[in-house]
N, C-alpha and C positions, 0 to 999 in steps of 0.2 A: 608729604613733608610733615614732620612733627609740629605740634602747636608751638608757636613762637614763645608764648608765655611759659610753657612747660620747660622749654630749653633754658629760658632766662632764669627761672627759679632754681634750676640745677647749677648753672654756671656762674650766677651772680646772687648768691644767697643773701647778701646784704644790700640788695638793690633798693633804691628809693621807691616807696610806694607810689609816688607820682609817675615815675618811669614805668613801673609795672602796669599801672592803670592805663598809661598811654598805649602800651602794647596790647592790653586787653581789648582795646577798641580800635586797634591799628591795622587790622587785616586789609581793609579796603585801601588804605594809604600804601601799604606794601605792594598790593596788586597794582595800584596806579603807577607806582614807580618801577614796576616789572621785577620786583624782588620775589621771584616765583619759583626759584630752584634752590636746592640745598646749598650749592656752591655760592650763589649770590647772597643768600641769607647768612651763611657762615662768614663771608667776607664783611658784610655790612655789620653784623654783630661784633666781629672782632675789632672793627674800627671804633664803634661807639663804646665798647667795653674798655678799650684802651684810653680813649679820650675822657671818659667819665669815671675812671677809676673803678671799673666794675659796676657801673650804674649807681655809684654812691655820691658822686659830686654833682650837685645842682649848680652851685656857684663856686668859682675858683677861690680857694683859700689863699689869702695873702698874709697869713700869720707866719712869715718867714723869720727864722733865727738869723743872726748876723752872718754866720758862715754860709748859710744857704743863699742869702741875698747876694753875697759876693760871687758865689758859684754860678748863679743864674743871671744876675743883672750887673755884675761887676765889669770893670774895664776889660775890653777884649772879648767879652761874652755877650754883651747887649748894648744897644745904643744908649741906655740909661747911664752906663759907666759909673755905677755907684762906688764910692770910695769906702775904705774901712771905717772911717769916722762916721760917715753917713749911715752905714749899715748898723752901727751901734745905736744911733739915734732913732732909726726907723724901725728897728726890730719889733715884729709882732703887731705893729700899728697898721692894720689892714688898709684903712682909708689913705693914710699918708703914703704907704708903699705903692698902692694902686695909682695914686695921683703922680707919684714921682716916676714910675716906670711906664705907665700907659697914658697919663694925662698931661696937663700943662707943665708939669715938672720935667717933661721930656718932650720938647717941642717937635723933634723929628718923628718920634713914634706917635704922638698925638695927631699930627697931620696925617700920617699914614692910616691911622685908625678912624679919623674923622671925629676925634674927641676935641670939641671946641670950647666947652664951658667948664668952669671950675667944678670938680666933682665927677666929671664924665669918666675919668679913669677908673674910679671905683664903681660907678653906676653901670658901666658897660664892660666890666671885667668879664672874663670867661664864664660862660653859663650854658647849660643844656647838654644834650647828648654829644654834640660836636664842639662844645666849649666855644661858642660864638663869642668873639671879642671885638670891642670897638663899636662906637656909635654908628659908623658907616655900615658895618656888617649887620648890625641889628636892623638898620633901615633896609638894607638890601634883602635880607632874609624875609623881612616883613612884606616887602613888595612881591617877592616870589610866592609867599605863602598866603597872602591876603589877611595878615594879622599885624596889628600895629605894635611890633616888638620894640620899636624905638620909644614909643610913649609908655609902654608897659613892659619893661625888660623881663619881669618875672614870668611872663607868659611863655618864655623860651623853654622853661622846664616844667610848665604846668601839664597836667594830665591831658587836657583837650588838644594841646598844641606841641608838646615836646618832640614828637616824631617829625613834624612838618619841616623845620629848618634842617634837621639832620638828613632827611630824605631829599630835600631840595638841593643841598650841597652835594650829596652823592650823585644825583641825576645830572646836576649842572656840570659836574666833572666827567660825566659819561663813564662811571666806574663799573657798571654791570658787565661791560665787555671784558674788563680786566679780571673780573671774578670768574668768568666762565672757564677759562683754561689758561694758566700762565704760559704753558708751552706754545699755545697758539699765538698769544700776544707777542711772544719772543721770536716768532717766525717759524714754528714747526712746519716741516715740509714732508709729506702733504699735511694740511691742517687736520687736527684730530676731531672726531665726533665726541661731544660731551655726553657719554652714556653711562658713566659711573663704573666702567669696566677697565681693568688694567691689562689691556690686550697687547698683541704684538706691535701694533703701530705706536702705542704709548711707550712701550719698552724701547723701540727703535729711536723715538724722539728723545727719550731720556738719555740714551747712549750718545746721541749726537750732541746734546747739551753738555753732558759730562766731558766728552772729548774736547769740545770747544773751550771749556772752562778749566781744563787740566785737572779734572777730578778722576777718581778711580772709575773707569768705564765698566759698569756692571749691569746697567739697565734698570736698576732699582733705585728709587729716590729715597735715600737715607737722610739723616740729619744734615750732613754736609751739602748734599744736593739741594735739599729744601732751603737751606740758608743761602746758597748761591742763587737759586731761583728768585728768592725774595729780594736779594740785592740787585740782581739784573732787572727785575720788574720795577723796583723803586727807581732805578736809574732811567728806565724807559719812560716811566710816568713823569719824572722830573723834566726830561727832555721834551716831553709832549705837552708840558705846561699844566699837568694835573697834580696839584700839590697835596691833595687830601691823603692819598696813600703813600706819596713819596716822602712824607715826614717833614 
């Protein structure tokens, strides 16, 4: 398997130096969480690249324009139910926005996230490779990783610790099995060996999937089939209670 750091420099040219440093020293952690195959690595990297904006986001930016505030946190979109007038007043004020949507300005969400004190919404906004959000989640990740993220939130994206909460969340949800082979997860019969080859059994399983999902049954996984596989996998993850890849 290619060196992870070399892959990251290629696919995330604007990556945070702290994230790159975390991967420079992260081989043992990846091994510990059994991310030891190209498929598992690819799925893990795809998830953290998505969550962290290509490894560029250490802290969630709350500098929202009025229209973006309404799009994300407006009525019918989020429990904060920000009004147009509020959006104008809050625009680009990171602390005020975070407190209004994650903190005590939104009692429902604050309770869900464990944000109990003034300022918690901003202090415990999304951060790190998986954008950990909320005081309760910082505490939970800290207990899993043996690092006091609740007391020192910036450690979530520090070079010595950035990989730990991301990998803890990955393993907690049991996601390696889903990375191994989507067709197997979705019930391929007989189960496929993950050997990197697109052989007869793989082609037959793709044909079965395409037929079941009313796709053109040709045995080759093109863009439409890949999209259908991802959708079916996301639905299965959601029904199984694994929210990380389900979105």
